C-alpha positions in Angstrom: 0.0 0.1 0.0 1.3 3.3 -1.0 1.7 5.9 1.7 -0.9 8.1 -0.1 -3.4 5.2 -0.2 -2.6 4.5 3.6 -3.6 8.2 4.4 -6.4 8.1 2.7 -7.5 4.9 4.2 -7.4 6.4 7.6 -9.2 9.5 6.2 -6.6 11.8 7.4 -3.4 13.2 5.8 -0.5 14.4 7.4 -1.7 18.3 7.5 -4.5 17.1 9.7 -2.4 15.0 12.1 -1.7 16.3 15.7 1.8 15.0 15.1 3.3 14.2 11.8 7.0 13.8 10.8 6.6 12.3 7.2 9.1 13.8 4.8 9.5 13.6 1.0 10.1 10.1 -0.2 11.0 8.5 -3.8 10.4 5.0 -5.1 13.0 3.3 -6.8 12.3 1.0 -10.0 12.3 -2.0 -7.6 9.4 -0.4 -5.5 11.8 0.3 -2.4 10.8 3.4 -0.9 13.8 5.8 0.0 13.9 8.9 1.9 15.1 12.0 0.1 17.6 13.3 2.8 19.0 11.8 6.1 17.9 14.8 8.1 16.4 18.2 7.5 18.4 21.3 7.9 18.0 23.7 10.8 16.4 27.0 9.5 18.4 30.0 9.7 15.9 31.4 12.1 16.6 28.9 14.7 20.0 28.0 16.5 21.2 24.6 16.6 22.0 23.3 20.0 25.3 21.8 19.0 26.5 25.0 17.1 29.0 27.4 18.6 26.1 30.1 19.2 23.8 27.3 20.8 26.7 26.1 23.1 27.5 29.5 24.2 23.4 30.0 25.0 23.4 26.7 27.1 26.5 27.7 28.8 25.0 31.0 30.0 21.6 29.6 30.8 23.0 26.9 33.1 25.0 29.8 34.5 21.9 31.8 35.2 20.1 29.0 36.4 17.4 28.7 33.7 18.2 25.4 32.2 17.3 23.1 35.2 14.8 20.8 33.3 17.6 19.9 30.9 19.3 17.7 33.3 16.4 15.2 33.8 14.9 15.4 30.5 18.3 14.9 28.6 18.9 11.6 30.5 15.3 10.1 29.4 14.7 11.9 25.9 14.3 9.3 23.1 13.0 9.6 19.7 9.4 9.2 19.0 8.4 5.5 18.3 6.2 6.4 15.2 5.6 9.5 13.4 2.5 10.4 15.2 4.2 9.7 18.8 5.7 13.1 19.2 3.2 13.9 22.2 3.7 10.4 23.8 7.5 10.6 23.4 7.4 14.1 25.1 5.1 12.6 27.9 7.2 9.6 28.7 10.3 11.7 29.0 8.5 14.0 31.3 7.2 11.3 33.4 10.6 9.6 33.7 11.9 13.0 34.7 9.3 13.3 37.4 9.0 11.6 40.9 6.0 9.4 39.9 5.8 5.9 40.2 6.5 4.1 37.0 5.2 0.8 35.7 7.5 -2.4 35.2 7.7 -2.9 31.6 8.3 -6.7 30.9 11.5 -5.8 28.7 13.0 -4.0 31.7 12.1 -6.2 34.6 13.0 -5.7 37.6 13.3 -1.9 36.9 10.4 0.4 36.7 10.3 2.8 33.7 8.0 4.3 31.1 8.3 3.3 27.6 6.2 5.0 25.1 3.9 2.3 25.1 3.6 2.2 28.8 2.0 5.5 28.7 -1.3 3.8 27.6 -1.0 0.8 30.2 -3.2 2.2 33.0 -7.2 1.8 33.1 -7.0 5.5 33.5 -5.1 6.2 30.1 -7.7 4.0 28.3 -10.1 6.7 28.9 -8.3 9.4 27.7 -7.1 8.2 24.1 -6.2 4.7 22.6 -3.0 4.0 21.1 -4.5 3.0 17.7 -5.9 6.6 17.7 -2.8 8.0 18.5 -1.0 6.1 15.7 -3.5 7.5 13.2 -4.3 11.0 14.4 -1.4 11.7 16.9 -2.3 13.4 20.2 -4.3 16.8 21.2 -2.9 19.1 24.2 -5.7 18.2 26.4 -5.0 14.5 25.8 -1.4 14.7 26.6 -2.6 16.5 30.0 -4.8 13.7 30.7 -2.2 11.1 30.1 0.2 13.0 32.4 -2.4 13.4 35.1 -3.2 9.4 34.9 0.2 8.7 36.1 0.0 11.0 39.2 1.4 14.4 37.5 -0.2 17.8 38.0 -0.6 19.0 34.7 -1.5 22.6 33.7 -2.6 23.5 30.3 -2.6 26.8 28.4 -3.9 27.3 25.1 -2.0 29.9 23.5 -5.1 31.8 22.3 -6.0 32.6 25.9 -2.6 34.0 26.9 -0.1 36.2 25.6 3.6 36.1 24.5 4.4 38.1 27.7 2.9 35.4 30.0 4.4 32.7 28.1 7.9 34.3 28.4 7.2 34.6 32.2 5.9 31.1 32.6 9.1 29.8 30.8 11.6 32.0 32.6 10.1 30.8 35.8 9.5 26.9 35.1 13.2 26.6 33.6 14.4 27.5 37.1 12.9 24.3 38.5 13.9 21.1 38.9 10.6 19.2 39.1 8.7 21.0 36.5 8.5 20.0 32.7 6.9 21.8 29.9 5.8 20.3 26.7 5.0 22.7 23.7 2.4 21.6 21.0 3.1 23.9 18.0 3.0 23.7 14.2 6.4 23.3 12.6 6.0 25.7 9.7 5.8 28.7 11.7 9.4 27.9 12.7 10.3 27.4 9.1 10.7 23.6 9.8 9.4 20.9 7.6 6.4 19.1 8.7 3.1 19.9 10.5 2.1 19.7 14.0 4.3 18.7 16.8 5.0 18.1 20.5 8.4 18.4 22.2 9.7 19.1 25.5 11.5 22.4 26.3 14.7 22.6 28.6 16.2 26.0 28.9 15.6 29.6 28.6 18.2 32.0 27.4 17.4 35.6 28.6 19.8 37.6 26.5 18.4 36.3 23.2 15.0 35.6 24.4 15.1 31.9 23.1 13.9 28.6 24.2 15.8 25.3 23.9 13.3 22.9 22.1 14.3 19.2 22.6 12.9 17.7 19.4 11.8 14.3 19.8 11.8 13.5 16.1 15.6 13.1 16.7 16.1 11.5 13.5 15.0 14.8 11.8 16.2 17.9 13.8 18.5 18.4 16.5 17.7 20.4 19.6 17.1 23.9 18.8 16.9 27.4 20.3 13.8 29.2 19.2 12.8 32.7 19.6 10.1 32.9 22.1 7.7 35.0 20.2 8.2 32.8 17.3 7.3 29.5 19.3 4.5 31.5 20.6 3.1 32.2 17.3 3.6 28.6 16.4 1.2 27.5 19.3 -1.3 30.4 18.5 -2.5 27.8 15.3 -5.5 25.8 15.5 -5.2 21.9 16.1 -7.7 20.5 13.6 -8.8 17.4 15.8 -9.5 19.3 18.9 -10.5 22.6 17.2 -8.7 24.3 20.0 -5.5 26.5 19.9 -2.2 24.6 20.3 -0.2 25.6 23.6 1.7 24.0 26.4 1.5 21.9 29.4 3.7 22.0 32.5 3.7 18.9 34.5 4.9 18.7 38.1 
């Protein structure tokens, strides 16, 4: 089945997904599908974390104490398991970073640790959203908050159209100084000049001199962590999620 046929078969194309990381592909004469590139270039409007400027910003944020979530998140961040699991990968990284009771997955016995599939394993989670739905349509911001709360986290959702860039800036400058608060943003990639559609990722630092936020992209095969101007990220969250018909935004878990 071709990618287009599959897309039509589930009655949704990537533009409507709550999280889609599909990129251009080509088909060889023998029917093998190959990607056109290994990774997408970082837009000039953003700053790659591993660039000289990106490293300098990180050192300054660490010195100012506005990169506290980085330590926990970097230890637990992993690539999203499917191209619609960006929200789930962000949730599992956040839950593993929080002091909440984790399930014991069979592959890690006897150690308790959240895998992306474990996010769905509680009875509570089954009433929020089912994995088959997420595999086809992705996750909404409110569903992400519900899944976090199913595992004992306190989740505070803010839809961007009910807030302001000033309030978002203040919230990030404050939460990035805390060791036990983790923020996930839901945004539209195109507003950041990135390839792709809607996306979720956790944020790990705030750099005051450049007024930029460090986004730890869970599509690690596609983009590295990047520093994003605060106002640009806020604009990307003011877009409308076609599934929920609500504005995108952010959720902070504690």
